[in-house]
Structure formats: C-alpha cells, structure tokens
CHARMM-style PDB file with segment names, atoms N, HN, CA, C and O in Angstrom:
ATOM      1  N   MET     1       0.845  -1.174   0.000  1.00  0.00      PROA
ATOM      2  CA  MET     1       0.000   0.000   0.000  1.00  0.00      PROA
ATOM      3  C   MET     1       0.894   1.243   0.000  1.00  0.00      PROA
ATOM      4  O   MET     1       1.967   1.253   0.604  1.00  0.00      PROA
ATOM      5  N   MET     2       0.442   2.261  -0.671  1.00  0.00      PROA
ATOM      6  HN  MET     2      -0.429   2.253  -1.162  1.00  0.00      PROA
ATOM      7  CA  MET     2       1.189   3.501  -0.798  1.00  0.00      PROA
ATOM      8  C   MET     2       1.213   4.262   0.531  1.00  0.00      PROA
ATOM      9  O   MET     2       0.262   4.198   1.309  1.00  0.00      PROA
ATOM     10  N   GLU     3       2.302   4.977   0.779  1.00  0.00      PROA
ATOM     11  HN  GLU     3       3.075   5.029   0.147  1.00  0.00      PROA
ATOM     12  CA  GLU     3       2.395   5.828   1.963  1.00  0.00      PROA
ATOM     13  C   GLU     3       1.716   7.159   1.669  1.00  0.00      PROA
ATOM     14  O   GLU     3       1.996   7.790   0.649  1.00  0.00      PROA
ATOM     15  N   TYR     4       0.837   7.580   2.545  1.00  0.00      PROA
ATOM     16  HN  TYR     4       0.610   7.067   3.373  1.00  0.00      PROA
ATOM     17  CA  TYR     4       0.127   8.843   2.384  1.00  0.00      PROA
ATOM     18  C   TYR     4       0.466   9.775   3.537  1.00  0.00      PROA
ATOM     19  O   TYR     4       0.758   9.323   4.644  1.00  0.00      PROA
ATOM     20  N   THR     5       0.427  11.075   3.275  1.00  0.00      PROA
ATOM     21  HN  THR     5       0.189  11.442   2.376  1.00  0.00      PROA
ATOM     22  CA  THR     5       0.556  12.037   4.363  1.00  0.00      PROA
ATOM     23  C   THR     5      -0.758  12.024   5.137  1.00  0.00      PROA
ATOM     24  O   THR     5      -1.751  11.470   4.665  1.00  0.00      PROA
ATOM     25  N   ARG     6      -0.769  12.614   6.289  1.00  0.00      PROA
ATOM     26  HN  ARG     6       0.038  13.064   6.673  1.00  0.00      PROA
ATOM     27  CA  ARG     6      -2.013  12.644   7.080  1.00  0.00      PROA
ATOM     28  C   ARG     6      -3.097  13.436   6.358  1.00  0.00      PROA
ATOM     29  O   ARG     6      -4.286  13.171   6.535  1.00  0.00      PROA
ATOM     30  N   PHE     7      -2.687  14.411   5.541  1.00  0.00      PROA
ATOM     31  HN  PHE     7      -1.721  14.627   5.397  1.00  0.00      PROA
ATOM     32  CA  PHE     7      -3.648  15.226   4.802  1.00  0.00      PROA
ATOM     33  C   PHE     7      -4.264  14.432   3.648  1.00  0.00      PROA
ATOM     34  O   PHE     7      -5.463  14.528   3.390  1.00  0.00      PROA
ATOM     35  N   GLU     8      -3.436  13.651   2.963  1.00  0.00      PROA
ATOM     36  HN  GLU     8      -2.462  13.572   3.173  1.00  0.00      PROA
ATOM     37  CA  GLU     8      -3.934  12.805   1.875  1.00  0.00      PROA
ATOM     38  C   GLU     8      -4.877  11.738   2.422  1.00  0.00      PROA
ATOM     39  O   GLU     8      -5.928  11.467   1.842  1.00  0.00      PROA
ATOM     40  N   LYS     9      -4.491  11.139   3.539  1.00  0.00      PROA
ATOM     41  HN  LYS     9      -3.637  11.359   4.011  1.00  0.00      PROA
ATOM     42  CA  LYS     9      -5.334  10.121   4.169  1.00  0.00      PROA
ATOM     43  C   LYS     9      -6.687  10.709   4.553  1.00  0.00      PROA
ATOM     44  O   LYS     9      -7.727  10.096   4.311  1.00  0.00      PROA
ATOM     45  N   ALA    10      -6.671  11.895   5.150  1.00  0.00      PROA
ATOM     46  HN  ALA    10      -5.826  12.393   5.347  1.00  0.00      PROA
ATOM     47  CA  ALA    10      -7.921  12.549   5.546  1.00  0.00      PROA
ATOM     48  C   ALA    10      -8.789  12.847   4.333  1.00  0.00      PROA
ATOM     49  O   ALA    10     -10.008  12.687   4.389  1.00  0.00      PROA
ATOM     50  N   ARG    11      -8.177  13.278   3.242  1.00  0.00      PROA
ATOM     51  HN  ARG    11      -7.187  13.408   3.196  1.00  0.00      PROA
ATOM     52  CA  ARG    11      -8.929  13.607   2.022  1.00  0.00      PROA
ATOM     53  C   ARG    11      -9.561  12.361   1.419  1.00  0.00      PROA
ATOM     54  O   ARG    11     -10.719  12.394   1.002  1.00  0.00      PROA
ATOM     55  N   ILE    12      -8.817  11.270   1.368  1.00  0.00      PROA
ATOM     56  HN  ILE    12      -7.877  11.244   1.706  1.00  0.00      PROA
ATOM     57  CA  ILE    12      -9.336  10.017   0.807  1.00  0.00      PROA
ATOM     58  C   ILE    12     -10.483   9.486   1.660  1.00  0.00      PROA
ATOM     59  O   ILE    12     -11.538   9.132   1.133  1.00  0.00      PROA
ATOM     60  N   ILE    13     -10.282   9.431   2.965  1.00  0.00      PROA
ATOM     61  HN  ILE    13      -9.425   9.718   3.393  1.00  0.00      PROA
ATOM     62  CA  ILE    13     -11.325   8.911   3.858  1.00  0.00      PROA
ATOM     63  C   ILE    13     -12.553   9.811   3.824  1.00  0.00      PROA
ATOM     64  O   ILE    13     -13.681   9.319   3.817  1.00  0.00      PROA
ATOM     65  N   GLY    14     -12.347  11.115   3.803  1.00  0.00      PROA
ATOM     66  HN  GLY    14     -11.431  11.516   3.809  1.00  0.00      PROA
ATOM     67  CA  GLY    14     -13.475  12.047   3.746  1.00  0.00      PROA
ATOM     68  C   GLY    14     -14.277  11.909   2.469  1.00  0.00      PROA
ATOM     69  O   GLY    14     -15.507  11.930   2.495  1.00  0.00      PROA
ATOM     70  N   ALA    15     -13.576  11.766   1.345  1.00  0.00      PROA
ATOM     71  HN  ALA    15     -12.577  11.748   1.324  1.00  0.00      PROA
ATOM     72  CA  ALA    15     -14.266  11.604   0.061  1.00  0.00      PROA
ATOM     73  C   ALA    15     -15.064  10.302   0.037  1.00  0.00      PROA
ATOM     74  O   ALA    15     -16.193  10.264  -0.452  1.00  0.00      PROA
ATOM     75  N   ARG    16     -14.466   9.241   0.567  1.00  0.00      PROA
ATOM     76  HN  ARG    16     -13.549   9.272   0.964  1.00  0.00      PROA
ATOM     77  CA  ARG    16     -15.159   7.945   0.580  1.00  0.00      PROA
ATOM     78  C   ARG    16     -16.348   7.970   1.550  1.00  0.00      PROA
ATOM     79  O   ARG    16     -17.393   7.387   1.260  1.00  0.00      PROA
ATOM     80  N   ALA    17     -16.195   8.636   2.691  1.00  0.00      PROA
ATOM     81  HN  ALA    17     -15.346   9.109   2.927  1.00  0.00      PROA
ATOM     82  CA  ALA    17     -17.302   8.743   3.650  1.00  0.00      PROA
ATOM     83  C   ALA    17     -18.474   9.483   3.022  1.00  0.00      PROA
ATOM     84  O   ALA    17     -19.630   9.128   3.254  1.00  0.00      PROA
ATOM     85  N   LEU    18     -18.184  10.506   2.233  1.00  0.00      PROA
ATOM     86  HN  LEU    18     -17.245  10.795   2.046  1.00  0.00      PROA
ATOM     87  CA  LEU    18     -19.245  11.244   1.546  1.00  0.00      PROA
ATOM     88  C   LEU    18     -19.966  10.338   0.549  1.00  0.00      PROA
ATOM     89  O   LEU    18     -21.193  10.363   0.459  1.00  0.00      PROA
ATOM     90  N   GLN    19     -19.204   9.540  -0.196  1.00  0.00      PROA
ATOM     91  HN  GLN    19     -18.207   9.520  -0.122  1.00  0.00      PROA
ATOM     92  CA  GLN    19     -19.818   8.595  -1.133  1.00  0.00      PROA
ATOM     93  C   GLN    19     -20.737   7.629  -0.391  1.00  0.00      PROA
ATOM     94  O   GLN    19     -21.860   7.373  -0.825  1.00  0.00      PROA
ATOM     95  N   LEU    20     -20.256   7.099   0.725  1.00  0.00      PROA
ATOM     96  HN  LEU    20     -19.343   7.307   1.077  1.00  0.00      PROA
ATOM     97  CA  LEU    20     -21.063   6.156   1.507  1.00  0.00      PROA
ATOM     98  C   LEU    20     -22.317   6.826   2.060  1.00  0.00      PROA
ATOM     99  O   LEU    20     -23.386   6.217   2.083  1.00  0.00      PROA
ATOM    100  N   ALA    21     -22.191   8.067   2.502  1.00  0.00      PROA
ATOM    101  HN  ALA    21     -21.322   8.562   2.483  1.00  0.00      PROA
ATOM    102  CA  ALA    21     -23.339   8.801   3.042  1.00  0.00      PROA
ATOM    103  C   ALA    21     -24.408   9.024   1.985  1.00  0.00      PROA
ATOM    104  O   ALA    21     -25.595   9.107   2.302  1.00  0.00      PROA
ATOM    105  N   TYR    22     -23.988   9.120   0.730  1.00  0.00      PROA
ATOM    106  HN  TYR    22     -23.024   9.052   0.473  1.00  0.00      PROA
ATOM    107  CA  TYR    22     -24.935   9.317  -0.365  1.00  0.00      PROA
ATOM    108  C   TYR    22     -25.397   8.005  -0.993  1.00  0.00      PROA
ATOM    109  O   TYR    22     -26.026   8.007  -2.052  1.00  0.00      PROA
ATOM    110  N   GLY    23     -25.085   6.892  -0.345  1.00  0.00      PROA
ATOM    111  HN  GLY    23     -24.574   6.890   0.515  1.00  0.00      PROA
ATOM    112  CA  GLY    23     -25.646   5.621  -0.771  1.00  0.00      PROA
ATOM    113  C   GLY    23     -24.749   4.698  -1.562  1.00  0.00      PROA
ATOM    114  O   GLY    23     -25.227   3.684  -2.072  1.00  0.00      PROA
ATOM    115  N   ALA    24     -23.466   5.004  -1.688  1.00  0.00      PROA
ATOM    116  HN  ALA    24     -23.077   5.827  -1.273  1.00  0.00      PROA
ATOM    117  CA  ALA    24     -22.554   4.101  -2.395  1.00  0.00      PROA
ATOM    118  C   ALA    24     -22.457   2.786  -1.623  1.00  0.00      PROA
ATOM    119  O   ALA    24     -22.480   2.791  -0.392  1.00  0.00      PROA
ATOM    120  N   PRO    25     -22.350   1.667  -2.329  1.00  0.00      PROA
ATOM    121  CA  PRO    25     -22.252   0.389  -1.627  1.00  0.00      PROA
ATOM    122  C   PRO    25     -20.890   0.232  -0.946  1.00  0.00      PROA
ATOM    123  O   PRO    25     -19.873   0.650  -1.499  1.00  0.00      PROA
ATOM    124  N   PRO    26     -20.863  -0.359   0.237  1.00  0.00      PROA
ATOM    125  CA  PRO    26     -19.591  -0.599   0.923  1.00  0.00      PROA
ATOM    126  C   PRO    26     -18.724  -1.579   0.135  1.00  0.00      PROA
ATOM    127  O   PRO    26     -19.243  -2.459  -0.552  1.00  0.00      PROA
ATOM    128  N   LEU    27     -17.407  -1.424   0.236  1.00  0.00      PROA
ATOM    129  HN  LEU    27     -16.985  -0.710   0.794  1.00  0.00      PROA
ATOM    130  CA  LEU    27     -16.471  -2.279  -0.481  1.00  0.00      PROA
ATOM    131  C   LEU    27     -15.924  -3.406   0.387  1.00  0.00      PROA
ATOM    132  O   LEU    27     -15.139  -4.233  -0.076  1.00  0.00      PROA
ATOM    133  N   ILE    28     -16.344  -3.431   1.642  1.00  0.00      PROA
ATOM    134  HN  ILE    28     -16.982  -2.759   2.018  1.00  0.00      PROA
ATOM    135  CA  ILE    28     -15.958  -4.497   2.562  1.00  0.00      PROA
ATOM    136  C   ILE    28     -17.218  -4.996   3.253  1.00  0.00      PROA
ATOM    137  O   ILE    28     -18.276  -4.371   3.179  1.00  0.00      PROA
ATOM    138  N   LYS    29     -17.083  -6.133   3.925  1.00  0.00      PROA
ATOM    139  HN  LYS    29     -16.223  -6.640   3.985  1.00  0.00      PROA
ATOM    140  CA  LYS    29     -18.203  -6.630   4.722  1.00  0.00      PROA
ATOM    141  C   LYS    29     -18.371  -5.697   5.920  1.00  0.00      PROA
ATOM    142  O   LYS    29     -17.424  -5.448   6.666  1.00  0.00      PROA
ATOM    143  N   VAL    30     -19.577  -5.190   6.090  1.00  0.00      PROA
ATOM    144  HN  VAL    30     -20.346  -5.392   5.485  1.00  0.00      PROA
ATOM    145  CA  VAL    30     -19.845  -4.216   7.148  1.00  0.00      PROA
ATOM    146  C   VAL    30     -20.052  -4.946   8.468  1.00  0.00      PROA
ATOM    147  O   VAL    30     -20.952  -5.777   8.586  1.00  0.00      PROA
ATOM    148  N   PRO    31     -19.211  -4.635   9.474  1.00  0.00      PROA
ATOM    149  CA  PRO    31     -19.411  -5.252  10.789  1.00  0.00      PROA
ATOM    150  C   PRO    31     -20.761  -4.834  11.370  1.00  0.00      PROA
ATOM    151  O   PRO    31     -21.212  -3.706  11.172  1.00  0.00      PROA
ATOM    152  N   GLU    32     -21.384  -5.737  12.074  1.00  0.00      PROA
ATOM    153  HN  GLU    32     -21.018  -6.654  12.235  1.00  0.00      PROA
ATOM    154  CA  GLU    32     -22.689  -5.453  12.669  1.00  0.00      PROA
ATOM    155  C   GLU    32     -22.578  -4.268  13.619  1.00  0.00      PROA
ATOM    156  O   GLU    32     -21.654  -4.197  14.430  1.00  0.00      PROA
ATOM    157  N   GLY    33     -23.509  -3.355  13.518  1.00  0.00      PROA
ATOM    158  HN  GLY    33     -24.259  -3.413  12.859  1.00  0.00      PROA
ATOM    159  CA  GLY    33     -23.529  -2.190  14.383  1.00  0.00      PROA
ATOM    160  C   GLY    33     -22.796  -0.982  13.821  1.00  0.00      PROA
ATOM    161  O   GLY    33     -22.808   0.084  14.436  1.00  0.00      PROA
ATOM    162  N   THR    34     -22.155  -1.128  12.659  1.00  0.00      PROA
ATOM    163  HN  THR    34     -22.145  -1.994  12.159  1.00  0.00      PROA
ATOM    164  CA  THR    34     -21.452  -0.001  12.045  1.00  0.00      PROA
ATOM    165  C   THR    34     -22.428   0.769  11.171  1.00  0.00      PROA
ATOM    166  O   THR    34     -22.901   0.254  10.158  1.00  0.00      PROA
ATOM    167  N   ILE    35     -22.730   2.006  11.563  1.00  0.00      PROA
ATOM    168  HN  ILE    35     -22.345   2.424  12.386  1.00  0.00      PROA
ATOM    169  CA  ILE    35     -23.660   2.812  10.775  1.00  0.00      PROA
ATOM    170  C   ILE    35     -23.050   4.138  10.352  1.00  0.00      PROA
ATOM    171  O   ILE    35     -23.599   4.829   9.494  1.00  0.00      PROA
ATOM    172  N   ASN    36     -21.924   4.498  10.946  1.00  0.00      PROA
ATOM    173  HN  ASN    36     -21.479   3.937  11.643  1.00  0.00      PROA
ATOM    174  CA  ASN    36     -21.286   5.771  10.657  1.00  0.00      PROA
ATOM    175  C   ASN    36     -20.446   5.656   9.375  1.00  0.00      PROA
ATOM    176  O   ASN    36     -19.523   4.843   9.327  1.00  0.00      PROA
ATOM    177  N   PRO    37     -20.744   6.449   8.338  1.00  0.00      PROA
ATOM    178  CA  PRO    37     -19.980   6.378   7.089  1.00  0.00      PROA
ATOM    179  C   PRO    37     -18.486   6.665   7.281  1.00  0.00      PROA
ATOM    180  O   PRO    37     -17.653   6.104   6.569  1.00  0.00      PROA
ATOM    181  N   LEU    38     -18.148   7.526   8.227  1.00  0.00      PROA
ATOM    182  HN  LEU    38     -18.825   7.982   8.805  1.00  0.00      PROA
ATOM    183  CA  LEU    38     -16.741   7.845   8.468  1.00  0.00      PROA
ATOM    184  C   LEU    38     -15.996   6.634   9.031  1.00  0.00      PROA
ATOM    185  O   LEU    38     -14.872   6.346   8.619  1.00  0.00      PROA
ATOM    186  N   ASP    39     -16.624   5.930   9.972  1.00  0.00      PROA
ATOM    187  HN  ASP    39     -17.537   6.164  10.306  1.00  0.00      PROA
ATOM    188  CA  ASP    39     -16.008   4.722  10.528  1.00  0.00      PROA
ATOM    189  C   ASP    39     -15.822   3.667   9.446  1.00  0.00      PROA
ATOM    190  O   ASP    39     -14.778   3.019   9.376  1.00  0.00      PROA
ATOM    191  N   LEU    40     -16.830   3.497   8.609  1.00  0.00      PROA
ATOM    192  HN  LEU    40     -17.678   4.024   8.666  1.00  0.00      PROA
ATOM    193  CA  LEU    40     -16.758   2.513   7.536  1.00  0.00      PROA
ATOM    194  C   LEU    40     -15.673   2.892   6.527  1.00  0.00      PROA
ATOM    195  O   LEU    40     -14.936   2.025   6.058  1.00  0.00      PROA
ATOM    196  N   ALA    41     -15.573   4.172   6.194  1.00  0.00      PROA
ATOM    197  HN  ALA    41     -16.172   4.876   6.576  1.00  0.00      PROA
ATOM    198  CA  ALA    41     -14.538   4.629   5.262  1.00  0.00      PROA
ATOM    199  C   ALA    41     -13.145   4.379   5.835  1.00  0.00      PROA
ATOM    200  O   ALA    41     -12.235   3.998   5.098  1.00  0.00      PROA
ATOM    201  N   GLU    42     -12.968   4.589   7.137  1.00  0.00      PROA
ATOM    202  HN  GLU    42     -13.706   4.899   7.735  1.00  0.00      PROA
ATOM    203  CA  GLU    42     -11.674   4.310   7.770  1.00  0.00      PROA
ATOM    204  C   GLU    42     -11.344   2.823   7.705  1.00  0.00      PROA
ATOM    205  O   GLU    42     -10.197   2.452   7.456  1.00  0.00      PROA
ATOM    206  N   MET    43     -12.342   1.970   7.926  1.00  0.00      PROA
ATOM    207  HN  MET    43     -13.274   2.272   8.128  1.00  0.00      PROA
ATOM    208  CA  MET    43     -12.128   0.527   7.832  1.00  0.00      PROA
ATOM    209  C   MET    43     -11.725   0.142   6.410  1.00  0.00      PROA
ATOM    210  O   MET    43     -10.809  -0.659   6.218  1.00  0.00      PROA
ATOM    211  N   GLU    44     -12.405   0.709   5.416  1.00  0.00      PROA
ATOM    212  HN  GLU    44     -13.148   1.360   5.572  1.00  0.00      PROA
ATOM    213  CA  GLU    44     -12.068   0.434   4.022  1.00  0.00      PROA
ATOM    214  C   GLU    44     -10.649   0.895   3.709  1.00  0.00      PROA
ATOM    215  O   GLU    44      -9.909   0.195   3.018  1.00  0.00      PROA
ATOM    216  N   PHE    45     -10.264   2.066   4.213  1.00  0.00      PROA
ATOM    217  HN  PHE    45     -10.865   2.634   4.774  1.00  0.00      PROA
ATOM    218  CA  PHE    45      -8.914   2.581   3.978  1.00  0.00      PROA
ATOM    219  C   PHE    45      -7.876   1.643   4.585  1.00  0.00      PROA
ATOM    220  O   PHE    45      -6.882   1.311   3.938  1.00  0.00      PROA
ATOM    221  N   ASP    46      -8.103   1.220   5.819  1.00  0.00      PROA
ATOM    222  HN  ASP    46      -8.910   1.490   6.344  1.00  0.00      PROA
ATOM    223  CA  ASP    46      -7.154   0.341   6.508  1.00  0.00      PROA
ATOM    224  C   ASP    46      -6.983  -0.995   5.790  1.00  0.00      PROA
ATOM    225  O   ASP    46      -5.912  -1.599   5.851  1.00  0.00      PROA
ATOM    226  N   LYS    47      -8.028  -1.457   5.113  1.00  0.00      PROA
ATOM    227  HN  LYS    47      -8.898  -0.966   5.064  1.00  0.00      PROA
ATOM    228  CA  LYS    47      -7.960  -2.723   4.375  1.00  0.00      PROA
ATOM    229  C   LYS    47      -7.496  -2.533   2.932  1.00  0.00      PROA
ATOM    230  O   LYS    47      -7.355  -3.505   2.190  1.00  0.00      PROA
ATOM    231  N   GLY    48      -7.258  -1.279   2.536  1.00  0.00      PROA
ATOM    232  HN  GLY    48      -7.372  -0.490   3.139  1.00  0.00      PROA
ATOM    233  CA  GLY    48      -6.786  -1.011   1.175  1.00  0.00      PROA
ATOM    234  C   GLY    48      -7.851  -1.200   0.118  1.00  0.00      PROA
ATOM    235  O   GLY    48      -7.533  -1.484  -1.036  1.00  0.00      PROA
ATOM    236  N   ALA    49      -9.109  -1.047   0.493  1.00  0.00      PROA
ATOM    237  HN  ALA    49      -9.367  -0.816   1.431  1.00  0.00      PROA
ATOM    238  CA  ALA    49     -10.212  -1.315  -0.428  1.00  0.00      PROA
ATOM    239  C   ALA    49     -10.717  -0.086  -1.172  1.00  0.00      PROA
ATOM    240  O   ALA    49     -11.526  -0.219  -2.091  1.00  0.00      PROA
ATOM    241  N   ILE    50     -10.265   1.096  -0.802  1.00  0.00      PROA
ATOM    242  HN  ILE    50      -9.608   1.204  -0.056  1.00  0.00      PROA
ATOM    243  CA  ILE    50     -10.790   2.316  -1.429  1.00  0.00      PROA
ATOM    244  C   ILE    50     -10.095   2.550  -2.771  1.00  0.00      PROA
ATOM    245  O   ILE    50      -8.869   2.647  -2.820  1.00  0.00      PROA
ATOM    246  N   PRO    51     -10.860   2.641  -3.855  1.00  0.00      PROA
ATOM    247  CA  PRO    51     -10.267   2.823  -5.185  1.00  0.00      PROA
ATOM    248  C   PRO    51     -10.016   4.293  -5.531  1.00  0.00      PROA
ATOM    249  O   PRO    51     -10.319   4.733  -6.640  1.00  0.00      PROA
ATOM    250  N   ILE    52      -9.473   5.033  -4.597  1.00  0.00      PROA
ATOM    251  HN  ILE    52      -9.227   4.675  -3.696  1.00  0.00      PROA
ATOM    252  CA  ILE    52      -9.133   6.440  -4.814  1.00  0.00      PROA
ATOM    253  C   ILE    52      -7.621   6.554  -4.680  1.00  0.00      PROA
ATOM    254  O   ILE    52      -7.039   6.034  -3.728  1.00  0.00      PROA
ATOM    255  N   THR    53      -6.983   7.233  -5.633  1.00  0.00      PROA
ATOM    256  HN  THR    53      -7.456   7.655  -6.406  1.00  0.00      PROA
ATOM    257  CA  THR    53      -5.535   7.377  -5.587  1.00  0.00      PROA
ATOM    258  C   THR    53      -5.138   8.844  -5.570  1.00  0.00      PROA
ATOM    259  O   THR    53      -5.919   9.722  -5.939  1.00  0.00      PROA
ATOM    260  N   ILE    54      -3.935   9.086  -5.144  1.00  0.00      PROA
ATOM    261  HN  ILE    54      -3.301   8.373  -4.845  1.00  0.00      PROA
ATOM    262  CA  ILE    54      -3.344  10.421  -5.133  1.00  0.00      PROA
ATOM    263  C   ILE    54      -2.200  10.406  -6.140  1.00  0.00      PROA
ATOM    264  O   ILE    54      -1.343   9.523  -6.097  1.00  0.00      PROA
ATOM    265  N   ILE    55      -2.187  11.372  -7.036  1.00  0.00      PROA
ATOM    266  HN  ILE    55      -2.883  12.089  -7.070  1.00  0.00      PROA
ATOM    267  CA  ILE    55      -1.093  11.498  -7.999  1.00  0.00      PROA
ATOM    268  C   ILE    55      -0.154  12.577  -7.478  1.00  0.00      PROA
ATOM    269  O   ILE    55      -0.564  13.714  -7.244  1.00  0.00      PROA
ATOM    270  N   LYS    56       1.115  12.204  -7.298  1.00  0.00      PROA
ATOM    271  HN  LYS    56       1.447  11.281  -7.488  1.00  0.00      PROA
ATOM    272  CA  LYS    56       2.101  13.135  -6.762  1.00  0.00      PROA
ATOM    273  C   LYS    56       3.131  13.468  -7.837  1.00  0.00      PROA
ATOM    274  O   LYS    56       3.454  12.631  -8.680  1.00  0.00      PROA
ATOM    275  N   ASP    57       3.640  14.693  -7.799  1.00  0.00      PROA
ATOM    276  HN  ASP    57       3.377  15.373  -7.114  1.00  0.00      PROA
ATOM    277  CA  ASP    57       4.751  15.071  -8.660  1.00  0.00      PROA
ATOM    278  C   ASP    57       6.018  14.426  -8.123  1.00  0.00      PROA
ATOM    279  O   ASP    57       6.183  14.286  -6.911  1.00  0.00      PROA
ATOM    280  N   ALA    58       6.906  14.038  -9.017  1.00  0.00      PROA
ATOM    281  HN  ALA    58       6.771  14.152 -10.002  1.00  0.00      PROA
ATOM    282  CA  ALA    58       8.164  13.426  -8.596  1.00  0.00      PROA
ATOM    283  C   ALA    58       8.991  14.399  -7.767  1.00  0.00      PROA
ATOM    284  O   ALA    58       9.716  13.977  -6.866  1.00  0.00      PROA
ATOM    285  N   LYS    59       8.895  15.681  -8.052  1.00  0.00      PROA
ATOM    286  HN  LYS    59       8.305  16.023  -8.784  1.00  0.00      PROA
ATOM    287  CA  LYS    59       9.687  16.662  -7.316  1.00  0.00      PROA
ATOM    288  C   LYS    59       9.200  16.870  -5.883  1.00  0.00      PROA
ATOM    289  O   LYS    59       9.914  17.468  -5.077  1.00  0.00      PROA
ATOM    290  N   GLU    60       8.001  16.389  -5.549  1.00  0.00      PROA
ATOM    291  HN  GLU    60       7.422  15.904  -6.203  1.00  0.00      PROA
ATOM    292  CA  GLU    60       7.499  16.494  -4.177  1.00  0.00      PROA
ATOM    293  C   GLU    60       8.190  15.509  -3.248  1.00  0.00      PROA
ATOM    294  O   GLU    60       8.282  15.752  -2.045  1.00  0.00      PROA
ATOM    295  N   GLU    61       8.676  14.401  -3.791  1.00  0.00      PROA
ATOM    296  HN  GLU    61       8.601  14.204  -4.769  1.00  0.00      PROA
ATOM    297  CA  GLU    61       9.324  13.375  -2.985  1.00  0.00      PROA
ATOM    298  C   GLU    61      10.679  13.877  -2.514  1.00  0.00      PROA
ATOM    299  O   GLU    61      11.455  14.405  -3.311  1.00  0.00      PROA
ATOM    300  N   ASN    62      10.971  13.720  -1.238  1.00  0.00      PROA
ATOM    301  HN  ASN    62      10.341  13.291  -0.590  1.00  0.00      PROA
ATOM    302  CA  ASN    62      12.268  14.148  -0.689  1.00  0.00      PROA
ATOM    303  C   ASN    62      13.096  12.955  -0.325  1.00  0.00      PROA
ATOM    304  OT1 ASN    62      14.221  13.106   0.153  1.00  0.00      PROA
TER     305      ASN     62
END
C-alpha cells in the first residue's frame, strides 16, 4: 500500500465517507452495528479497499 501524508489520508477517507453517506455500496463486509460512514470509510482505507488514488509530482518526494 502507498504511503500517504495525514492530509492525503484525511482527504481520501473524507471523500469515501461522503460517497457512503450518499448511498454508495460498501467495499468491505460491514461489521454489525457499524452505521457511521466515516467509521466505515476508515475501515475500508485500513484494508486497502478504497479505489481512490493520489497522484504526486516526482519533485514532491524528498
């Protein structure tokens, strides 16, 4: 899995949580009792299931 900054991680999880809130189907099996889109998006991120990528310029890498 790619290394993300905390800002990139927040952006990816936030975008996915918004999709889930608007009715997008979950990409993982939803644990019983999980109703918060933000929690579900974090679980998807941790499992590497979110199909959102960040494109970085080569010059940004140090």
